[in-house]
VMD Tcl script that draws the C-alpha trace (Angstrom):
set ca {
  {-132.73 150.64 77.35}
  {-134.21 153.52 79.34}
  {-133.04 151.96 82.62}
  {-129.53 151.55 81.19}
  {-129.42 155.21 80.09}
  {-130.67 156.32 83.51}
  {-128.04 154.13 85.18}
  {-125.31 155.64 82.99}
  {-126.46 159.16 83.90}
  {-126.27 158.32 87.60}
  {-122.79 156.90 87.09}
  {-121.62 160.24 85.70}
  {-123.02 162.25 88.59}
  {-119.75 164.11 89.14}
  {-118.99 165.12 85.55}
  {-120.22 168.62 86.35}
  {-118.86 170.47 89.37}
  {-121.79 170.77 91.85}
  {-120.01 173.68 93.52}
  {-119.37 175.65 90.32}
  {-120.55 179.24 90.93}
  {-121.18 179.58 87.19}
  {-123.68 176.72 87.22}
  {-126.48 178.94 88.59}
  {-126.62 182.64 89.33}
  {-128.69 184.76 91.74}
  {-130.82 185.94 88.82}
  {-132.02 182.37 88.32}
  {-133.67 182.45 91.72}
  {-135.96 185.36 90.87}
  {-137.15 183.47 87.79}
  {-138.53 180.76 90.10}
  {-140.93 183.23 91.65}
  {-142.26 184.51 88.35}
  {-142.33 181.16 86.58}
  {-144.29 179.48 89.39}
  {-146.18 182.64 90.38}
  {-145.29 182.27 94.08}
  {-144.19 184.66 96.80}
  {-141.96 182.31 98.82}
  {-139.49 179.49 98.08}
  {-138.34 177.15 100.90}
  {-134.63 176.23 101.04}
  {-133.76 172.72 102.28}
  {-130.59 170.72 102.88}
  {-129.57 167.44 101.26}
  {-131.02 165.72 104.33}
  {-134.39 167.39 103.80}
  {-134.05 169.80 106.74}
  {-135.52 173.27 106.32}
  {-132.78 175.90 106.22}
  {-135.06 178.89 105.69}
  {-137.56 180.54 103.37}
  {-136.79 183.08 100.64}
  {-139.33 185.82 99.97}
  {-139.84 187.31 96.53}
  {-139.64 190.89 97.73}
  {-136.32 190.23 99.52}
  {-134.80 188.62 96.42}
  {-135.84 191.51 94.15}
  {-134.55 194.04 96.67}
  {-131.19 192.26 96.93}
  {-130.82 192.05 93.15}
  {-131.29 195.81 92.90}
  {-127.79 196.21 94.36}
  {-126.08 195.13 91.14}
  {-122.50 195.76 92.26}
  {-122.77 193.57 95.35}
  {-124.71 190.73 93.70}
  {-122.30 190.64 90.75}
  {-119.55 189.28 93.03}
  {-121.81 187.02 95.15}
  {-121.82 183.23 94.71}
  {-125.16 181.47 94.46}
  {-124.85 179.64 97.80}
  {-123.94 182.88 99.56}
  {-126.92 184.64 97.97}
  {-129.39 181.90 98.95}
  {-128.21 181.44 102.54}
  {-128.19 185.23 103.04}
  {-131.86 185.54 102.07}
  {-133.23 182.26 103.48}
  {-134.89 183.51 106.67}
  {-136.59 181.71 109.52}
  {-140.39 181.99 109.36}
  {-142.97 181.16 111.99}
  {-146.42 179.64 111.49}
  {-147.91 183.15 111.73}
  {-145.57 184.32 108.97}
  {-146.69 181.43 106.74}
  {-150.45 181.71 107.29}
  {-150.93 184.20 104.39}
  {-149.59 181.46 102.09}
  {-151.79 178.69 103.54}
  {-153.93 178.55 100.40}
  {-150.96 177.11 98.41}
  {-151.12 173.27 98.54}
  {-147.46 172.65 97.57}
  {-144.21 174.58 97.41}
  {-141.23 174.11 95.07}
  {-138.10 173.81 97.20}
  {-134.43 174.39 96.34}
  {-131.06 173.75 97.98}
  {-128.42 176.37 98.75}
  {-127.07 176.05 95.21}
  {-130.43 177.01 93.70}
  {-131.08 173.46 92.45}
  {-134.68 172.12 92.56}
  {-135.26 169.57 95.31}
  {-138.85 168.58 94.54}
  {-142.03 169.84 96.16}
  {-143.16 170.09 99.78}
  {-146.83 169.98 100.80}
  {-147.82 172.94 103.01}
  {-148.28 170.72 106.09}
  {-144.68 169.60 105.85}
  {-143.49 173.19 105.57}
  {-145.65 174.29 108.51}
  {-144.39 171.37 110.62}
  {-140.76 172.24 109.79}
  {-141.34 175.88 110.81}
  {-142.85 174.73 114.12}
  {-139.63 172.94 115.11}
  {-137.54 174.69 117.78}
  {-134.88 177.02 116.41}
  {-131.56 175.45 117.37}
  {-129.47 176.83 114.56}
  {-129.85 173.55 112.67}
  {-130.54 175.39 109.42}
  {-127.18 177.18 109.44}
  {-125.40 173.96 110.37}
  {-127.15 172.06 107.56}
  {-126.25 174.75 105.02}
  {-122.61 174.59 106.07}
  {-122.57 170.78 106.03}
  {-124.19 170.66 102.60}
  {-121.59 173.03 101.16}
  {-118.73 171.06 102.76}
  {-120.12 167.72 101.51}
  {-120.50 168.87 97.92}
  {-117.03 170.42 97.89}
  {-115.59 167.16 99.30}
  {-117.45 165.04 96.72}
  {-116.13 167.21 93.91}
  {-112.56 167.03 95.25}
  {-112.79 163.22 95.44}
  {-114.02 163.12 91.85}
  {-111.14 165.34 90.69}
  {-108.61 163.09 92.43}
  {-110.04 159.90 90.90}
  {-110.44 161.45 87.47}
  {-106.79 162.49 87.33}
  {-105.34 159.13 88.37}
  {-103.88 157.85 85.07}
  {-105.66 154.49 85.36}
  {-109.04 153.25 84.27}
  {-111.25 153.19 87.39}
  {-114.66 151.63 87.99}
  {-116.50 151.61 91.33}
  {-119.42 149.42 92.40}
  {-121.41 149.45 95.62}
  {-121.93 146.51 97.97}
  {-124.71 145.20 95.69}
  {-122.47 145.31 92.63}
  {-124.18 148.33 91.08}
  {-122.18 151.01 89.29}
  {-121.51 154.21 91.25}
  {-118.64 155.72 89.28}
  {-116.26 155.30 86.35}
  {-113.73 157.78 85.03}
  {-112.90 158.95 81.51}
  {-109.90 156.60 81.31}
  {-112.19 153.59 81.73}
  {-114.62 155.05 79.22}
  {-111.80 155.40 76.67}
  {-110.57 151.85 77.37}
  {-114.08 150.42 76.91}
  {-114.64 152.30 73.65}
  {-111.32 151.03 72.28}
  {-112.27 147.45 73.07}
  {-115.96 147.43 72.08}
  {-116.42 150.46 69.80}
  {-119.40 151.69 71.80}
  {-120.36 153.56 74.99}
  {-119.95 151.92 78.39}
  {-122.63 149.31 79.10}
  {-123.01 149.41 82.91}
  {-125.23 146.30 82.99}
  {-122.62 144.30 81.07}
  {-119.79 145.49 83.35}
  {-121.74 144.71 86.53}
  {-122.57 141.20 85.31}
  {-119.00 140.55 84.19}
  {-117.43 141.75 87.45}
  {-119.89 139.66 89.49}
  {-119.33 136.49 87.43}
  {-116.98 133.97 89.04}
  {-116.36 132.33 85.64}
  {-115.32 135.64 84.02}
  {-112.81 136.63 86.70}
  {-109.64 134.65 87.25}
  {-107.86 135.39 90.57}
  {-104.23 136.39 90.11}
  {-101.28 137.36 92.28}
  {-100.07 140.92 92.34}
  {-96.58 142.33 92.43}
  {-96.75 144.05 95.80}
  {-98.18 141.20 97.82}
  {-101.66 141.21 99.32}
  {-103.47 142.90 96.43}
  {-106.66 141.35 95.06}
  {-105.76 141.02 91.36}
  {-107.98 139.44 88.72}
  {-108.09 138.80 84.98}
  {-111.48 139.56 83.43}
  {-112.15 137.33 80.44}
  {-114.95 139.49 79.03}
  {-112.84 142.65 78.98}
  {-109.58 140.74 78.45}
  {-107.77 142.84 81.00}
  {-106.20 142.63 84.48}
  {-107.45 144.71 87.39}
  {-106.92 145.24 91.10}
  {-109.94 145.11 93.39}
  {-109.76 147.49 96.35}
  {-112.49 147.49 99.05}
  {-114.28 150.81 99.68}
  {-114.75 151.29 103.43}
  {-116.97 153.80 105.21}
  {-117.48 153.88 108.98}
  {-115.57 150.59 109.23}
  {-118.01 148.88 106.87}
  {-117.28 147.66 103.35}
  {-119.59 149.61 101.05}
  {-118.25 148.47 97.67}
  {-115.15 148.04 95.53}
  {-112.95 150.28 93.42}
  {-111.49 148.49 90.40}
  {-108.09 149.67 89.09}
  {-107.71 148.40 85.53}
  {-104.34 147.86 83.88}
  {-103.33 150.00 80.94}
  {-103.73 147.00 78.67}
  {-100.19 147.29 77.32}
  {-98.99 143.89 78.51}
  {-96.54 145.39 80.99}
  {-98.54 144.49 84.10}
  {-96.29 143.81 87.07}
  {-96.55 140.70 89.17}
  {-96.41 136.99 88.58}
  {-99.97 136.77 87.25}
  {-100.49 133.10 88.13}
  {-104.03 132.14 89.21}
  {-104.41 132.00 92.96}
  {-100.69 131.42 93.67}
  {-98.03 133.64 95.21}
  {-94.81 132.07 93.85}
  {-92.75 133.62 96.66}
  {-94.15 131.23 99.22}
  {-95.46 128.20 97.30}
  {-93.89 124.99 96.13}
  {-93.09 124.06 92.55}
  {-95.94 121.53 92.63}
  {-98.43 124.23 93.66}
  {-97.15 126.62 91.00}
  {-97.34 123.88 88.34}
  {-100.91 123.09 89.37}
  {-101.89 126.75 89.07}
  {-100.39 127.00 85.59}
  {-102.15 123.78 84.59}
  {-105.47 125.25 85.68}
  {-104.83 128.43 83.71}
  {-104.11 126.42 80.53}
  {-107.27 124.33 80.97}
  {-109.49 127.34 81.56}
  {-108.11 129.13 78.51}
  {-108.65 126.12 76.24}
  {-112.13 125.36 77.58}
  {-113.31 128.95 77.26}
  {-113.85 128.66 73.50}
  {-113.95 124.88 73.08}
  {-116.67 123.20 71.04}
  {-116.23 119.87 72.81}
  {-114.01 118.12 75.35}
  {-112.56 115.73 72.78}
  {-110.86 118.57 70.90}
  {-109.40 119.98 74.14}
  {-108.09 116.56 75.16}
  {-106.59 116.11 71.68}
  {-104.79 119.48 71.78}
  {-103.31 118.53 75.17}
  {-102.45 115.00 73.92}
  {-104.24 113.36 76.81}
  {-107.34 111.20 77.04}
  {-110.80 112.63 77.63}
  {-110.97 110.78 80.98}
  {-107.70 112.39 82.12}
  {-109.06 115.78 81.05}
  {-112.27 115.40 83.08}
  {-110.25 114.27 86.10}
  {-108.05 117.35 85.88}
  {-111.15 119.58 85.51}
  {-112.62 118.00 88.64}
  {-109.32 118.44 90.49}
  {-109.20 122.16 89.70}
  {-112.92 122.76 90.20}
  {-113.54 123.71 86.55}
  {-117.04 123.44 85.15}
  {-117.66 123.52 81.41}
  {-120.73 124.02 79.25}
  {-120.83 123.55 75.51}
}
mol new
graphics top color blue
foreach p $ca { graphics top sphere $p radius 0.5 }
foreach p [lrange $ca 0 end-1] q [lrange $ca 1 end] { graphics top cylinder $p $q radius 0.2 }
display resetview
């Protein structure tokens, strides 16, 4: 249960704007010094590269100019005061075994042992800290913009990575799931259902070339769009239908009727009927009886269409 809740939290990583200037304020930084009783706080990038070190006296001095700080965003405040420090500058703090570190948005990023901090300060100054700060800001702004775009598409969306694990779902999907199951989204259930070959019937879409499926667990159609990064497939984005029954396309399993023969279309429809009947069947005799064929004919058709059935 705890793993599921943790997984759901990770799935909602973009519900709060990571670039919101109201999320943290410059005054929050000074509290770090007093709460942890320290004189310095290292500032690192998302990649773990040291951007600079903030000193308590500099932060207090900057906060004394109330008018200027009142209009300063947290990332501007942090990058302004995160200064380069040499080993000699850090020696007075050598008795501290570990340091709490933050990013340019004032968010905690764990703890660094003093040797790691000293080693980072020994690295040649190539302006990497300023570049990392700029890249971190740009990346978080981009991530938030992507979230806003996906959240405002009027379709239920669900994204999984290359291993089938949940990385995102929007409020439209959450609402759809609650309508169907009267409970919060169960990421483990969704992942298992999407990965199951038996639960997903391939369909044909209306525009040609789309990967369209019918999910038997959710009882809904969806399009499956590959997510590509650096020319590599890193996962899939699932576009779910609105569930109103007005889905476009000739939703026939595995067949595009624009280019197939009547025999092929008939075979596809036959398979769909068999799968539907077998999904909730208690035994093969009842299915054969409802189709008015013999049990042997039924098993032959199941073999022909590659359908496996368990009681």
